[in-house]
N, C-alpha and C positions, 0 to 999 in steps of 0.2 A: 852879980851872978857869975859863977866860974865857967869859963869856956872849956869844953872838953872835946876830945876826938870822938865823934859819933859814928863815922864811917871811914873806911879806907878802901881804895880801889887801885888796881893797876890794869893796864891795857897791853897785854903782851905783844900784840900786833897792832901797829898804829891804825886807828880808825876801825878796827875789826875785833870787837869783843872786849867786854868789861868783866873783871874778876874781883870779887870782894875779898878782903883780907882782915885778919884780926890782929896781927902784929907784923912788924917788919923791922929790919935793921937798916938804918940809913947810913950811907958812907959819905965822908967829907967830899964835897965838890961833885957828887954824882947825882943821877936821877934816882927815883924810887926803883929799887932793883927789879929787873925784868919788865919795867914799864916802857912801852914803845921800843922793845928790844929787837923787833922785826918790823918791816914795812913793805907794802906791796906797791911796786912801781907800776905806773900807767903810761900809755902813749909812747913817746920817744925817749922817756927818761931812762938813764942807765945807772948802774951802781958805780959810785965814785969813791966808795970807802969812807966818805965824810958825810957830815950833816947836809941835808938838802931841804929846800923849801917845800912846804906842805902841798903845793900845787902839783908836785910830781907823783903823788901817791893816791891810792884809793882811800876815801874818807867820807864821813857822814854828811858833810855839806854838799858833796856831789851826788852821793847815793844814800838817801835817808834810810833805806832798808838796813844798811850796815849798823845803824844805831841799835837795832834789835838783836844783835849778836852778843852772846855771853861767852866767856872763856873760862877754862879750868886748866891750869898747868900741872903736870905730873912729871917731874924730872925733865927730860928733854922733849916731852910730848905736850901738845896743846890740843884740847878738845873744844871745838866750837859748836854752839847751838843757835838755831834760829827758828822761829815759829813756822816758817814755810819750808824748811830744809831738814833732811836727815842729819843727825849728828855727824861731825867730821873730826877724827883724831889724826893729827899730822906731826911729823918731825919737821919743824920748819927749815932745818938745814938740808932736807932731802925731798920734801913734798910740795915744792912750789906749784907744780902743775895741778896737783889735787886741790889746792886752795883756789887757784884760778878757776877751775871747772866748777867748784862749789859755789862761788859767788856770782858766776856769770848770770844766772837767772834772777838775781836780786840787785844787780848793778845796772844803771841806765846804759842802754846800748848806744845812746848818743854821746856819751862821755868817752874820752880816750880810754882804750881798753886796758885793764890790768894784765900784767904779763909775767912779772918776776918778783918773788918774795926775797928780800935781801936782809942780811944781818945789819943792824944799826951800829954806828960807832959806839965806843964806850959810854959816851954822854947821852945815848938814846936818840930817838928821832921825833921828839916832841916838836910842836910848832915853833917854839922859841929856840934860838940858836945857842943858848947857854943851858947846860945841865941844871935842872932845878926841880923843885917839888911844887905842885899846884895845890893851893889851899883854898877851900870854898867854905861859905857860911850857910848853914841851914836857915838862919834868920833871913838872910838876903834872898834865898830861894823861896821861902814862904812869902816874903813881901812881893816878889815878882809874880808868884802864883796868884796872890790876892788881886793884883792889878789885872791879871788875865782871867780871873774867875775860875781857876782850875788848879788842881794839885799837880805839882811838877816833880817828876822823878829825878833824883840827883844824877842819875846816869846820863841825862841830857848834857850835862856840863863836863863830863869826863874828867873830874878832878881826882887828885890823889887822896888828900886828907879833907874830911868834912868836919867842921867845927860847929858845935851846938852851944848856945849860951851867950853869944855876942848879940849886939844890936844890928839891924840891917845895914849892910855896907860899911860897918865899922872897920872891917879889914882893910879898906883903902887907906885908913889913917896909919896903918902899920908899915907902909912903904918907907924904906930907908931905916927901919928899926929891926932889932933882933928879937926873935921869939925863942922861948924854950918850950919844947913839946916832948914830954917823956924825958929820955936821956939825950935828946938832940937839941942843938941850937941851930937856928936858921936865920939868915939875913934876907929880909923881904926886899926885892929889887924892882918890882913893877906890878901894875895891874894887868889883867888879861883881857884883850879885846876879843869879842866872840864872833862866831860865824853862824851860818844857817843850820849847822848840825844841831844846834840847841832847839830848833823848831820841831825835831822829829821825836815821836813817842818811842821810848826804848822797849815798850812791850809789843808794838805793832810795826814799827818802822815807817809810820806815816807822819807827814808834817801836820800837826794839829794845834800848834801854839805859836803865835807871832811874837816870839820872845824879843827879837831885836827891836821891833817897833815899840813894844812896851818899855824897854829900857830907854830908848830915845825919848819917848813922850813923857815919861814920869821921872827920869833921872838925868836926861840930857847927854847920855853916852850909851855905848854898847859894850861896856866892860862888866865882867863878872869874874870874881876870884883874883888871887894874887899869886905871884911866883916868888919862891924863896930858895936861896942857895944854902945847902947844908954845910955847916961850919965844923962839924966834928962827927966821928962815928958814934952812933947811938941808937938805942932801941926805942920804938914808938909802938904803942898798942892802943886798942879801943879803950876809952875811959880815961886816958892820960889827959892831964890838964895843960892848957896853953897859958903861958905867961909872957907878957910883953916886957922885955928887959929895958 
């Protein structure tokens, strides 16, 4: 069975808002364009101009309500939506305070407080310190959902490219191999270890699935998805096939 790109997502602000795509141009050595292009600092963290560890930012593992935020980008503007909030449209370069006010009621008060929206370095502000594309498998997601006895929305895993047609967790065999997806080649470098953000329902923002426990009990790890570094500039669109080179 041929594996194909079934879904594509980017997350313009780290941990806050998922946006579906139908096509994208990947750039050699870069993240998916506009993915984690901005990030909201918390606590005593400051803008260093460089990549920082995920603990310094507002994210779904700390505030599960954030998992229910969706995003739409329009030029320099980002519109955010949440089932408990009025829609918010911001210019992320100028409206940091508006975003902080907007998420205050849906972010845990016991956590270090969000305070400043910063522009990410060119490589993005994903959890990994290397610019890469995250690739997930719908077969793996369905297998995990079967163990939990519930359907799992792909937005829980915050992946960039979702592949349909592979066997569950087959993607782990692609580490250290090259893939061709549409017009792009990618080198798979690692598996992705997951956090509690995956436990939150992206429709409600409530934790309702013990994903990490299920991964440990049935597969002996808490990994889901793989990271791949883009090897050339190339276009990728829904329906493109994946070839292991």
